[in-house]
TORMIGU-227509 format. One record per residue (C-alpha): residue number from 1; chain; x, y, z. Coordinates in steps of 0.25 Angstrom, whole numbers, plus 5000, padded with zeros to 4 digits. Layout:
REM residues N
<rec><resi>NUM</resi><chain>A</chain><x>X</x><y>Y</y><z>Z</z></rec>
...
***
This chain:
REM residues 272
<rec><resi>1</resi><chain>A</chain><x>5389</x><y>5556</y><z>5564</z></rec>
<rec><resi>2</resi><chain>A</chain><x>5384</x><y>5542</y><z>5564</z></rec>
<rec><resi>3</resi><chain>A</chain><x>5380</x><y>5536</y><z>5551</z></rec>
<rec><resi>4</resi><chain>A</chain><x>5372</x><y>5523</y><z>5550</z></rec>
<rec><resi>5</resi><chain>A</chain><x>5376</x><y>5513</y><z>5540</z></rec>
<rec><resi>6</resi><chain>A</chain><x>5367</x><y>5502</y><z>5536</z></rec>
<rec><resi>7</resi><chain>A</chain><x>5372</x><y>5489</y><z>5529</z></rec>
<rec><resi>8</resi><chain>A</chain><x>5360</x><y>5482</y><z>5522</z></rec>
<rec><resi>9</resi><chain>A</chain><x>5361</x><y>5468</y><z>5517</z></rec>
<rec><resi>10</resi><chain>A</chain><x>5351</x><y>5457</y><z>5512</z></rec>
<rec><resi>11</resi><chain>A</chain><x>5360</x><y>5447</y><z>5519</z></rec>
<rec><resi>12</resi><chain>A</chain><x>5370</x><y>5447</y><z>5531</z></rec>
<rec><resi>13</resi><chain>A</chain><x>5376</x><y>5461</y><z>5528</z></rec>
<rec><resi>14</resi><chain>A</chain><x>5390</x><y>5455</y><z>5530</z></rec>
<rec><resi>15</resi><chain>A</chain><x>5395</x><y>5460</y><z>5516</z></rec>
<rec><resi>16</resi><chain>A</chain><x>5389</x><y>5474</y><z>5517</z></rec>
<rec><resi>17</resi><chain>A</chain><x>5394</x><y>5475</y><z>5531</z></rec>
<rec><resi>18</resi><chain>A</chain><x>5409</x><y>5472</y><z>5526</z></rec>
<rec><resi>19</resi><chain>A</chain><x>5408</x><y>5481</y><z>5515</z></rec>
<rec><resi>20</resi><chain>A</chain><x>5402</x><y>5493</y><z>5523</z></rec>
<rec><resi>21</resi><chain>A</chain><x>5412</x><y>5490</y><z>5534</z></rec>
<rec><resi>22</resi><chain>A</chain><x>5424</x><y>5492</y><z>5524</z></rec>
<rec><resi>23</resi><chain>A</chain><x>5418</x><y>5505</y><z>5519</z></rec>
<rec><resi>24</resi><chain>A</chain><x>5415</x><y>5511</y><z>5532</z></rec>
<rec><resi>25</resi><chain>A</chain><x>5429</x><y>5509</y><z>5538</z></rec>
<rec><resi>26</resi><chain>A</chain><x>5433</x><y>5520</y><z>5528</z></rec>
<rec><resi>27</resi><chain>A</chain><x>5425</x><y>5530</y><z>5536</z></rec>
<rec><resi>28</resi><chain>A</chain><x>5429</x><y>5528</y><z>5550</z></rec>
<rec><resi>29</resi><chain>A</chain><x>5426</x><y>5542</y><z>5555</z></rec>
<rec><resi>30</resi><chain>A</chain><x>5411</x><y>5539</y><z>5552</z></rec>
<rec><resi>31</resi><chain>A</chain><x>5401</x><y>5534</y><z>5563</z></rec>
<rec><resi>32</resi><chain>A</chain><x>5394</x><y>5523</y><z>5556</z></rec>
<rec><resi>33</resi><chain>A</chain><x>5383</x><y>5514</y><z>5562</z></rec>
<rec><resi>34</resi><chain>A</chain><x>5382</x><y>5502</y><z>5554</z></rec>
<rec><resi>35</resi><chain>A</chain><x>5368</x><y>5494</y><z>5553</z></rec>
<rec><resi>36</resi><chain>A</chain><x>5368</x><y>5481</y><z>5546</z></rec>
<rec><resi>37</resi><chain>A</chain><x>5355</x><y>5476</y><z>5540</z></rec>
<rec><resi>38</resi><chain>A</chain><x>5356</x><y>5462</y><z>5535</z></rec>
<rec><resi>39</resi><chain>A</chain><x>5346</x><y>5453</y><z>5528</z></rec>
<rec><resi>40</resi><chain>A</chain><x>5339</x><y>5465</y><z>5522</z></rec>
<rec><resi>41</resi><chain>A</chain><x>5333</x><y>5456</y><z>5511</z></rec>
<rec><resi>42</resi><chain>A</chain><x>5319</x><y>5462</y><z>5508</z></rec>
<rec><resi>43</resi><chain>A</chain><x>5313</x><y>5476</y><z>5506</z></rec>
<rec><resi>44</resi><chain>A</chain><x>5306</x><y>5475</y><z>5519</z></rec>
<rec><resi>45</resi><chain>A</chain><x>5318</x><y>5473</y><z>5527</z></rec>
<rec><resi>46</resi><chain>A</chain><x>5325</x><y>5485</y><z>5519</z></rec>
<rec><resi>47</resi><chain>A</chain><x>5313</x><y>5494</y><z>5522</z></rec>
<rec><resi>48</resi><chain>A</chain><x>5316</x><y>5492</y><z>5537</z></rec>
<rec><resi>49</resi><chain>A</chain><x>5331</x><y>5494</y><z>5534</z></rec>
<rec><resi>50</resi><chain>A</chain><x>5327</x><y>5507</y><z>5527</z></rec>
<rec><resi>51</resi><chain>A</chain><x>5320</x><y>5512</y><z>5539</z></rec>
<rec><resi>52</resi><chain>A</chain><x>5332</x><y>5509</y><z>5548</z></rec>
<rec><resi>53</resi><chain>A</chain><x>5341</x><y>5517</y><z>5538</z></rec>
<rec><resi>54</resi><chain>A</chain><x>5332</x><y>5529</y><z>5538</z></rec>
<rec><resi>55</resi><chain>A</chain><x>5331</x><y>5529</y><z>5553</z></rec>
<rec><resi>56</resi><chain>A</chain><x>5346</x><y>5529</y><z>5553</z></rec>
<rec><resi>57</resi><chain>A</chain><x>5346</x><y>5541</y><z>5544</z></rec>
<rec><resi>58</resi><chain>A</chain><x>5336</x><y>5549</y><z>5553</z></rec>
<rec><resi>59</resi><chain>A</chain><x>5345</x><y>5545</y><z>5565</z></rec>
<rec><resi>60</resi><chain>A</chain><x>5359</x><y>5548</y><z>5559</z></rec>
<rec><resi>61</resi><chain>A</chain><x>5355</x><y>5560</y><z>5551</z></rec>
<rec><resi>62</resi><chain>A</chain><x>5362</x><y>5555</y><z>5539</z></rec>
<rec><resi>63</resi><chain>A</chain><x>5359</x><y>5544</y><z>5529</z></rec>
<rec><resi>64</resi><chain>A</chain><x>5364</x><y>5530</y><z>5533</z></rec>
<rec><resi>65</resi><chain>A</chain><x>5373</x><y>5523</y><z>5524</z></rec>
<rec><resi>66</resi><chain>A</chain><x>5367</x><y>5510</y><z>5519</z></rec>
<rec><resi>67</resi><chain>A</chain><x>5375</x><y>5499</y><z>5513</z></rec>
<rec><resi>68</resi><chain>A</chain><x>5367</x><y>5488</y><z>5506</z></rec>
<rec><resi>69</resi><chain>A</chain><x>5371</x><y>5475</y><z>5500</z></rec>
<rec><resi>70</resi><chain>A</chain><x>5356</x><y>5471</y><z>5496</z></rec>
<rec><resi>71</resi><chain>A</chain><x>5354</x><y>5463</y><z>5484</z></rec>
<rec><resi>72</resi><chain>A</chain><x>5339</x><y>5464</y><z>5482</z></rec>
<rec><resi>73</resi><chain>A</chain><x>5334</x><y>5475</y><z>5473</z></rec>
<rec><resi>74</resi><chain>A</chain><x>5322</x><y>5478</y><z>5481</z></rec>
<rec><resi>75</resi><chain>A</chain><x>5329</x><y>5479</y><z>5494</z></rec>
<rec><resi>76</resi><chain>A</chain><x>5340</x><y>5488</y><z>5488</z></rec>
<rec><resi>77</resi><chain>A</chain><x>5329</x><y>5497</y><z>5483</z></rec>
<rec><resi>78</resi><chain>A</chain><x>5322</x><y>5498</y><z>5496</z></rec>
<rec><resi>79</resi><chain>A</chain><x>5335</x><y>5501</y><z>5503</z></rec>
<rec><resi>80</resi><chain>A</chain><x>5337</x><y>5513</y><z>5494</z></rec>
<rec><resi>81</resi><chain>A</chain><x>5325</x><y>5519</y><z>5501</z></rec>
<rec><resi>82</resi><chain>A</chain><x>5332</x><y>5522</y><z>5513</z></rec>
<rec><resi>83</resi><chain>A</chain><x>5339</x><y>5535</y><z>5517</z></rec>
<rec><resi>84</resi><chain>A</chain><x>5352</x><y>5529</y><z>5518</z></rec>
<rec><resi>85</resi><chain>A</chain><x>5364</x><y>5531</y><z>5508</z></rec>
<rec><resi>86</resi><chain>A</chain><x>5364</x><y>5517</y><z>5501</z></rec>
<rec><resi>87</resi><chain>A</chain><x>5377</x><y>5510</y><z>5497</z></rec>
<rec><resi>88</resi><chain>A</chain><x>5372</x><y>5498</y><z>5489</z></rec>
<rec><resi>89</resi><chain>A</chain><x>5383</x><y>5487</y><z>5487</z></rec>
<rec><resi>90</resi><chain>A</chain><x>5374</x><y>5480</y><z>5477</z></rec>
<rec><resi>91</resi><chain>A</chain><x>5373</x><y>5492</y><z>5468</z></rec>
<rec><resi>92</resi><chain>A</chain><x>5388</x><y>5495</y><z>5470</z></rec>
<rec><resi>93</resi><chain>A</chain><x>5393</x><y>5482</y><z>5465</z></rec>
<rec><resi>94</resi><chain>A</chain><x>5383</x><y>5472</y><z>5459</z></rec>
<rec><resi>95</resi><chain>A</chain><x>5379</x><y>5482</y><z>5448</z></rec>
<rec><resi>96</resi><chain>A</chain><x>5393</x><y>5484</y><z>5443</z></rec>
<rec><resi>97</resi><chain>A</chain><x>5396</x><y>5469</y><z>5445</z></rec>
<rec><resi>98</resi><chain>A</chain><x>5384</x><y>5465</y><z>5436</z></rec>
<rec><resi>99</resi><chain>A</chain><x>5389</x><y>5475</y><z>5425</z></rec>
<rec><resi>100</resi><chain>A</chain><x>5403</x><y>5470</y><z>5425</z></rec>
<rec><resi>101</resi><chain>A</chain><x>5399</x><y>5455</y><z>5426</z></rec>
<rec><resi>102</resi><chain>A</chain><x>5388</x><y>5457</y><z>5416</z></rec>
<rec><resi>103</resi><chain>A</chain><x>5378</x><y>5449</y><z>5425</z></rec>
<rec><resi>104</resi><chain>A</chain><x>5367</x><y>5451</y><z>5436</z></rec>
<rec><resi>105</resi><chain>A</chain><x>5371</x><y>5448</y><z>5450</z></rec>
<rec><resi>106</resi><chain>A</chain><x>5363</x><y>5437</y><z>5457</z></rec>
<rec><resi>107</resi><chain>A</chain><x>5356</x><y>5448</y><z>5467</z></rec>
<rec><resi>108</resi><chain>A</chain><x>5356</x><y>5437</y><z>5477</z></rec>
<rec><resi>109</resi><chain>A</chain><x>5357</x><y>5440</y><z>5492</z></rec>
<rec><resi>110</resi><chain>A</chain><x>5366</x><y>5434</y><z>5502</z></rec>
<rec><resi>111</resi><chain>A</chain><x>5377</x><y>5428</y><z>5493</z></rec>
<rec><resi>112</resi><chain>A</chain><x>5389</x><y>5434</y><z>5500</z></rec>
<rec><resi>113</resi><chain>A</chain><x>5386</x><y>5429</y><z>5514</z></rec>
<rec><resi>114</resi><chain>A</chain><x>5376</x><y>5418</y><z>5511</z></rec>
<rec><resi>115</resi><chain>A</chain><x>5378</x><y>5403</y><z>5510</z></rec>
<rec><resi>116</resi><chain>A</chain><x>5381</x><y>5405</y><z>5495</z></rec>
<rec><resi>117</resi><chain>A</chain><x>5389</x><y>5393</y><z>5491</z></rec>
<rec><resi>118</resi><chain>A</chain><x>5387</x><y>5382</y><z>5501</z></rec>
<rec><resi>119</resi><chain>A</chain><x>5400</x><y>5375</y><z>5499</z></rec>
<rec><resi>120</resi><chain>A</chain><x>5408</x><y>5388</y><z>5500</z></rec>
<rec><resi>121</resi><chain>A</chain><x>5400</x><y>5391</y><z>5513</z></rec>
<rec><resi>122</resi><chain>A</chain><x>5403</x><y>5378</y><z>5519</z></rec>
<rec><resi>123</resi><chain>A</chain><x>5417</x><y>5380</y><z>5516</z></rec>
<rec><resi>124</resi><chain>A</chain><x>5417</x><y>5393</y><z>5524</z></rec>
<rec><resi>125</resi><chain>A</chain><x>5410</x><y>5386</y><z>5536</z></rec>
<rec><resi>126</resi><chain>A</chain><x>5420</x><y>5375</y><z>5535</z></rec>
<rec><resi>127</resi><chain>A</chain><x>5432</x><y>5385</y><z>5536</z></rec>
<rec><resi>128</resi><chain>A</chain><x>5425</x><y>5392</y><z>5548</z></rec>
<rec><resi>129</resi><chain>A</chain><x>5424</x><y>5378</y><z>5555</z></rec>
<rec><resi>130</resi><chain>A</chain><x>5438</x><y>5375</y><z>5551</z></rec>
<rec><resi>131</resi><chain>A</chain><x>5443</x><y>5388</y><z>5558</z></rec>
<rec><resi>132</resi><chain>A</chain><x>5436</x><y>5385</y><z>5570</z></rec>
<rec><resi>133</resi><chain>A</chain><x>5441</x><y>5371</y><z>5571</z></rec>
<rec><resi>134</resi><chain>A</chain><x>5455</x><y>5375</y><z>5569</z></rec>
<rec><resi>135</resi><chain>A</chain><x>5455</x><y>5387</y><z>5578</z></rec>
<rec><resi>136</resi><chain>A</chain><x>5466</x><y>5390</y><z>5587</z></rec>
<rec><resi>137</resi><chain>A</chain><x>5473</x><y>5376</y><z>5584</z></rec>
<rec><resi>138</resi><chain>A</chain><x>5461</x><y>5369</y><z>5589</z></rec>
<rec><resi>139</resi><chain>A</chain><x>5463</x><y>5358</y><z>5578</z></rec>
<rec><resi>140</resi><chain>A</chain><x>5477</x><y>5355</y><z>5572</z></rec>
<rec><resi>141</resi><chain>A</chain><x>5473</x><y>5343</y><z>5563</z></rec>
<rec><resi>142</resi><chain>A</chain><x>5469</x><y>5344</y><z>5548</z></rec>
<rec><resi>143</resi><chain>A</chain><x>5475</x><y>5358</y><z>5547</z></rec>
<rec><resi>144</resi><chain>A</chain><x>5477</x><y>5354</y><z>5532</z></rec>
<rec><resi>145</resi><chain>A</chain><x>5463</x><y>5359</y><z>5529</z></rec>
<rec><resi>146</resi><chain>A</chain><x>5467</x><y>5373</y><z>5534</z></rec>
<rec><resi>147</resi><chain>A</chain><x>5469</x><y>5384</y><z>5524</z></rec>
<rec><resi>148</resi><chain>A</chain><x>5476</x><y>5393</y><z>5534</z></rec>
<rec><resi>149</resi><chain>A</chain><x>5482</x><y>5391</y><z>5548</z></rec>
<rec><resi>150</resi><chain>A</chain><x>5483</x><y>5404</y><z>5556</z></rec>
<rec><resi>151</resi><chain>A</chain><x>5494</x><y>5404</y><z>5567</z></rec>
<rec><resi>152</resi><chain>A</chain><x>5495</x><y>5414</y><z>5578</z></rec>
<rec><resi>153</resi><chain>A</chain><x>5496</x><y>5417</y><z>5593</z></rec>
<rec><resi>154</resi><chain>A</chain><x>5483</x><y>5417</y><z>5601</z></rec>
<rec><resi>155</resi><chain>A</chain><x>5474</x><y>5428</y><z>5598</z></rec>
<rec><resi>156</resi><chain>A</chain><x>5481</x><y>5433</y><z>5585</z></rec>
<rec><resi>157</resi><chain>A</chain><x>5468</x><y>5431</y><z>5577</z></rec>
<rec><resi>158</resi><chain>A</chain><x>5468</x><y>5417</y><z>5572</z></rec>
<rec><resi>159</resi><chain>A</chain><x>5454</x><y>5413</y><z>5575</z></rec>
<rec><resi>160</resi><chain>A</chain><x>5446</x><y>5424</y><z>5569</z></rec>
<rec><resi>161</resi><chain>A</chain><x>5455</x><y>5425</y><z>5557</z></rec>
<rec><resi>162</resi><chain>A</chain><x>5453</x><y>5410</y><z>5554</z></rec>
<rec><resi>163</resi><chain>A</chain><x>5438</x><y>5411</y><z>5556</z></rec>
<rec><resi>164</resi><chain>A</chain><x>5437</x><y>5424</y><z>5547</z></rec>
<rec><resi>165</resi><chain>A</chain><x>5445</x><y>5417</y><z>5536</z></rec>
<rec><resi>166</resi><chain>A</chain><x>5436</x><y>5405</y><z>5537</z></rec>
<rec><resi>167</resi><chain>A</chain><x>5423</x><y>5413</y><z>5537</z></rec>
<rec><resi>168</resi><chain>A</chain><x>5427</x><y>5423</y><z>5526</z></rec>
<rec><resi>169</resi><chain>A</chain><x>5436</x><y>5415</y><z>5517</z></rec>
<rec><resi>170</resi><chain>A</chain><x>5433</x><y>5400</y><z>5520</z></rec>
<rec><resi>171</resi><chain>A</chain><x>5448</x><y>5398</y><z>5524</z></rec>
<rec><resi>172</resi><chain>A</chain><x>5450</x><y>5386</y><z>5533</z></rec>
<rec><resi>173</resi><chain>A</chain><x>5459</x><y>5393</y><z>5544</z></rec>
<rec><resi>174</resi><chain>A</chain><x>5465</x><y>5386</y><z>5556</z></rec>
<rec><resi>175</resi><chain>A</chain><x>5473</x><y>5393</y><z>5567</z></rec>
<rec><resi>176</resi><chain>A</chain><x>5484</x><y>5389</y><z>5576</z></rec>
<rec><resi>177</resi><chain>A</chain><x>5488</x><y>5397</y><z>5589</z></rec>
<rec><resi>178</resi><chain>A</chain><x>5503</x><y>5398</y><z>5591</z></rec>
<rec><resi>179</resi><chain>A</chain><x>5507</x><y>5396</y><z>5605</z></rec>
<rec><resi>180</resi><chain>A</chain><x>5520</x><y>5397</y><z>5613</z></rec>
<rec><resi>181</resi><chain>A</chain><x>5522</x><y>5382</y><z>5610</z></rec>
<rec><resi>182</resi><chain>A</chain><x>5522</x><y>5385</y><z>5595</z></rec>
<rec><resi>183</resi><chain>A</chain><x>5532</x><y>5396</y><z>5597</z></rec>
<rec><resi>184</resi><chain>A</chain><x>5542</x><y>5388</y><z>5605</z></rec>
<rec><resi>185</resi><chain>A</chain><x>5542</x><y>5377</y><z>5594</z></rec>
<rec><resi>186</resi><chain>A</chain><x>5552</x><y>5376</y><z>5583</z></rec>
<rec><resi>187</resi><chain>A</chain><x>5543</x><y>5377</y><z>5572</z></rec>
<rec><resi>188</resi><chain>A</chain><x>5528</x><y>5378</y><z>5568</z></rec>
<rec><resi>189</resi><chain>A</chain><x>5519</x><y>5370</y><z>5577</z></rec>
<rec><resi>190</resi><chain>A</chain><x>5519</x><y>5356</y><z>5571</z></rec>
<rec><resi>191</resi><chain>A</chain><x>5504</x><y>5356</y><z>5567</z></rec>
<rec><resi>192</resi><chain>A</chain><x>5506</x><y>5368</y><z>5558</z></rec>
<rec><resi>193</resi><chain>A</chain><x>5518</x><y>5364</y><z>5551</z></rec>
<rec><resi>194</resi><chain>A</chain><x>5511</x><y>5356</y><z>5540</z></rec>
<rec><resi>195</resi><chain>A</chain><x>5502</x><y>5368</y><z>5537</z></rec>
<rec><resi>196</resi><chain>A</chain><x>5513</x><y>5379</y><z>5535</z></rec>
<rec><resi>197</resi><chain>A</chain><x>5507</x><y>5383</y><z>5522</z></rec>
<rec><resi>198</resi><chain>A</chain><x>5493</x><y>5388</y><z>5529</z></rec>
<rec><resi>199</resi><chain>A</chain><x>5499</x><y>5394</y><z>5541</z></rec>
<rec><resi>200</resi><chain>A</chain><x>5497</x><y>5409</y><z>5543</z></rec>
<rec><resi>201</resi><chain>A</chain><x>5501</x><y>5417</y><z>5556</z></rec>
<rec><resi>202</resi><chain>A</chain><x>5494</x><y>5428</y><z>5563</z></rec>
<rec><resi>203</resi><chain>A</chain><x>5502</x><y>5438</y><z>5572</z></rec>
<rec><resi>204</resi><chain>A</chain><x>5498</x><y>5450</y><z>5580</z></rec>
<rec><resi>205</resi><chain>A</chain><x>5504</x><y>5462</y><z>5588</z></rec>
<rec><resi>206</resi><chain>A</chain><x>5507</x><y>5457</y><z>5602</z></rec>
<rec><resi>207</resi><chain>A</chain><x>5500</x><y>5470</y><z>5607</z></rec>
<rec><resi>208</resi><chain>A</chain><x>5487</x><y>5466</y><z>5600</z></rec>
<rec><resi>209</resi><chain>A</chain><x>5488</x><y>5452</y><z>5604</z></rec>
<rec><resi>210</resi><chain>A</chain><x>5489</x><y>5456</y><z>5618</z></rec>
<rec><resi>211</resi><chain>A</chain><x>5476</x><y>5464</y><z>5617</z></rec>
<rec><resi>212</resi><chain>A</chain><x>5469</x><y>5452</y><z>5611</z></rec>
<rec><resi>213</resi><chain>A</chain><x>5474</x><y>5443</y><z>5622</z></rec>
<rec><resi>214</resi><chain>A</chain><x>5471</x><y>5452</y><z>5633</z></rec>
<rec><resi>215</resi><chain>A</chain><x>5456</x><y>5451</y><z>5629</z></rec>
<rec><resi>216</resi><chain>A</chain><x>5457</x><y>5436</y><z>5630</z></rec>
<rec><resi>217</resi><chain>A</chain><x>5466</x><y>5435</y><z>5643</z></rec>
<rec><resi>218</resi><chain>A</chain><x>5468</x><y>5448</y><z>5649</z></rec>
<rec><resi>219</resi><chain>A</chain><x>5482</x><y>5450</y><z>5656</z></rec>
<rec><resi>220</resi><chain>A</chain><x>5486</x><y>5436</y><z>5654</z></rec>
<rec><resi>221</resi><chain>A</chain><x>5500</x><y>5432</y><z>5649</z></rec>
<rec><resi>222</resi><chain>A</chain><x>5493</x><y>5427</y><z>5636</z></rec>
<rec><resi>223</resi><chain>A</chain><x>5489</x><y>5442</y><z>5634</z></rec>
<rec><resi>224</resi><chain>A</chain><x>5502</x><y>5448</y><z>5638</z></rec>
<rec><resi>225</resi><chain>A</chain><x>5510</x><y>5457</y><z>5628</z></rec>
<rec><resi>226</resi><chain>A</chain><x>5523</x><y>5449</y><z>5630</z></rec>
<rec><resi>227</resi><chain>A</chain><x>5516</x><y>5436</y><z>5627</z></rec>
<rec><resi>228</resi><chain>A</chain><x>5509</x><y>5442</y><z>5615</z></rec>
<rec><resi>229</resi><chain>A</chain><x>5522</x><y>5447</y><z>5610</z></rec>
<rec><resi>230</resi><chain>A</chain><x>5529</x><y>5434</y><z>5612</z></rec>
<rec><resi>231</resi><chain>A</chain><x>5519</x><y>5426</y><z>5604</z></rec>
<rec><resi>232</resi><chain>A</chain><x>5517</x><y>5435</y><z>5592</z></rec>
<rec><resi>233</resi><chain>A</chain><x>5532</x><y>5436</y><z>5591</z></rec>
<rec><resi>234</resi><chain>A</chain><x>5533</x><y>5420</y><z>5591</z></rec>
<rec><resi>235</resi><chain>A</chain><x>5522</x><y>5419</y><z>5582</z></rec>
<rec><resi>236</resi><chain>A</chain><x>5528</x><y>5428</y><z>5571</z></rec>
<rec><resi>237</resi><chain>A</chain><x>5542</x><y>5421</y><z>5573</z></rec>
<rec><resi>238</resi><chain>A</chain><x>5535</x><y>5408</y><z>5570</z></rec>
<rec><resi>239</resi><chain>A</chain><x>5528</x><y>5413</y><z>5558</z></rec>
<rec><resi>240</resi><chain>A</chain><x>5541</x><y>5419</y><z>5553</z></rec>
<rec><resi>241</resi><chain>A</chain><x>5549</x><y>5406</y><z>5556</z></rec>
<rec><resi>242</resi><chain>A</chain><x>5540</x><y>5397</y><z>5548</z></rec>
<rec><resi>243</resi><chain>A</chain><x>5535</x><y>5406</y><z>5537</z></rec>
<rec><resi>244</resi><chain>A</chain><x>5521</x><y>5408</y><z>5542</z></rec>
<rec><resi>245</resi><chain>A</chain><x>5514</x><y>5420</y><z>5536</z></rec>
<rec><resi>246</resi><chain>A</chain><x>5508</x><y>5429</y><z>5546</z></rec>
<rec><resi>247</resi><chain>A</chain><x>5500</x><y>5441</y><z>5548</z></rec>
<rec><resi>248</resi><chain>A</chain><x>5500</x><y>5452</y><z>5559</z></rec>
<rec><resi>249</resi><chain>A</chain><x>5485</x><y>5454</y><z>5563</z></rec>
<rec><resi>250</resi><chain>A</chain><x>5487</x><y>5465</y><z>5573</z></rec>
<rec><resi>251</resi><chain>A</chain><x>5479</x><y>5476</y><z>5565</z></rec>
<rec><resi>252</resi><chain>A</chain><x>5471</x><y>5466</y><z>5556</z></rec>
<rec><resi>253</resi><chain>A</chain><x>5457</x><y>5462</y><z>5557</z></rec>
<rec><resi>254</resi><chain>A</chain><x>5453</x><y>5448</y><z>5555</z></rec>
<rec><resi>255</resi><chain>A</chain><x>5448</x><y>5451</y><z>5541</z></rec>
<rec><resi>256</resi><chain>A</chain><x>5461</x><y>5457</y><z>5537</z></rec>
<rec><resi>257</resi><chain>A</chain><x>5469</x><y>5445</y><z>5543</z></rec>
<rec><resi>258</resi><chain>A</chain><x>5461</x><y>5436</y><z>5535</z></rec>
<rec><resi>259</resi><chain>A</chain><x>5462</x><y>5443</y><z>5522</z></rec>
<rec><resi>260</resi><chain>A</chain><x>5477</x><y>5445</y><z>5524</z></rec>
<rec><resi>261</resi><chain>A</chain><x>5479</x><y>5430</y><z>5527</z></rec>
<rec><resi>262</resi><chain>A</chain><x>5471</x><y>5426</y><z>5514</z></rec>
<rec><resi>263</resi><chain>A</chain><x>5479</x><y>5436</y><z>5506</z></rec>
<rec><resi>264</resi><chain>A</chain><x>5493</x><y>5431</y><z>5512</z></rec>
<rec><resi>265</resi><chain>A</chain><x>5490</x><y>5416</y><z>5511</z></rec>
<rec><resi>266</resi><chain>A</chain><x>5482</x><y>5416</y><z>5498</z></rec>
<rec><resi>267</resi><chain>A</chain><x>5471</x><y>5407</y><z>5504</z></rec>
<rec><resi>268</resi><chain>A</chain><x>5459</x><y>5407</y><z>5495</z></rec>
<rec><resi>269</resi><chain>A</chain><x>5445</x><y>5410</y><z>5501</z></rec>
<rec><resi>270</resi><chain>A</chain><x>5435</x><y>5399</y><z>5499</z></rec>
<rec><resi>271</resi><chain>A</chain><x>5424</x><y>5404</y><z>5490</z></rec>
<rec><resi>272</resi><chain>A</chain><x>5411</x><y>5407</y><z>5497</z></rec>
***
């Protein structure tokens, strides 16, 4: 039986989407259809949302699940008029926090994913620009500014990980692609030697690497299993020889890779 899940937010809906995704992964046998309703910031919009929720109840034959991160009291009251089963994150967490801290919350919309602190927001954008500028070894000067330099063979996940670290944590992450020339040398590539303390390696199972490369250059020597095995072996040998910590990313999402790197390196996220 299909069950509709509504995610109702007065801003982008990113926060409630992340929380609900985490919760629903624990019920993988259920057939959920998710509907995100962002920018629901006045009672008139909530009235339209209530109509959608009630229509889904009629269509599905069961009450929809409604997850809300609404701040405004009038909007929250209006949403309670729907025939959905409401899970209100504001009620669940803000009330107890106010009790523990002995003060009222700001009841302000959009603080999680708004501009907020302009200085910190600018730092985050700076980190994204840094990751783009130093992607795939495009720039090799001024690496002293890097919080992290990711190493890995082509298509091992360096670029998306750097961008996620920048956007989510404000980390200035560069990445350097390891090539056969690097493996045939006696040590680390000369450009990386002054930056040993911020190096971190990515590895991946050759079979998975082949699948990824096949999508880029099907049936090429670059995508052959033999080439993938050789490169991943050489990369791990280089990491071990020079004390570069590394992570096997084969069964990990970008979010998991980034969190593991933050944990293992001790890099502090920039406040925002």
